[in-house]
C-alpha positions, 0 to 999 in steps of 0.5 A: 905364097898364101896357103889358106884363106880364113873367113873374116881375115883381110888380105892384100890385093894389089892387082899386080901379083907378078911384080908385087910380092906383097899381094896375097890375094891374086898370088894365092891363085898363081900357078902355071905362070897365070892367076885369076883375072884382075877384073870385076866381081866374077873371076875364074881360072880355067884348067891349064889343060884345055881338054874335052873332059874339062868341058861341059858335055852339054854345051862344050864350054870350059869348066872353071877350076875355081870361081871367085866372087867379089862383092865391092862396097860403093865407096871403093873405086870400080865399075858402077853396079846397080845391085847389092849382094847379101850375106846372112845366116851362112847364105849368100845372094850374089848377082850376075854380071849383066847390067845391059839390055843384051841377054844375060847368057852372053856375059862371061860371068853369067855363063860361068854360073849357068855352066856350074849349075848345069853340072849339078846332078849330072855325070860331071858333078865332080867337076863343080869348082870350089866357089870362093867369096870375098868382100872388098870394103877398102881399096887394096884389100879383100876379106874372105867370106868362105867357100860356098856351094851354088844352090839355085839361080833365078832370073830377075828383071830391073831397069838400069839407065832407062833400059830393061835388063835381066840378070842372074841372082844366085843363092849359095850356102856356106860350106867351109870357113877356110880354103886350102889354096895348095889344093886350088892351085893343084886342081888348076894344073891337073893334066887329066880327069883321073889326076884331078880325082886324086887331087880332090880325094887327097884334099878331102883326106886333109880336111877330115884329118 
């Protein structure tokens, strides 16, 4: 099981971590017999223990223990996306997951983004999860771009297949070129808020050392 992702390195993504031990990407998030979803661009893992302190006080939505953003090139098989994510000067512009006329806040990925934004400058700011970005340039592999911090979010309109659509455009900044996956797995299994604080403090000490 992989213990660290490093910026610029390529990792195997089979989409079948339970049955394929060559999978590096999904297996790195596996703990408690679960991993992140094998879905589109915005993937999350919630805390194993669904208790009140791991939910947003303002809307009672579950807070992810880690959020994973994946940007896929057009030549890689997958759902058609009418947008382009951008990376430049340690900045990431990442689009939400709404491409339909329905309100963007009904989409699961957009909900996660808004939920994290809502935690900034709140009494629950310590629950903001690590946000990891990967690029999928080839089928079966991902490249780690780094750990990012969400700075702000804007709503942008566009036309898709003749329909007016509103989606989120997220502005993020790079804060670390590697990520300790043992820490990420431990966060997901935290039994309480106090234990989560200890896990996070232990990781800060490891990063400084």
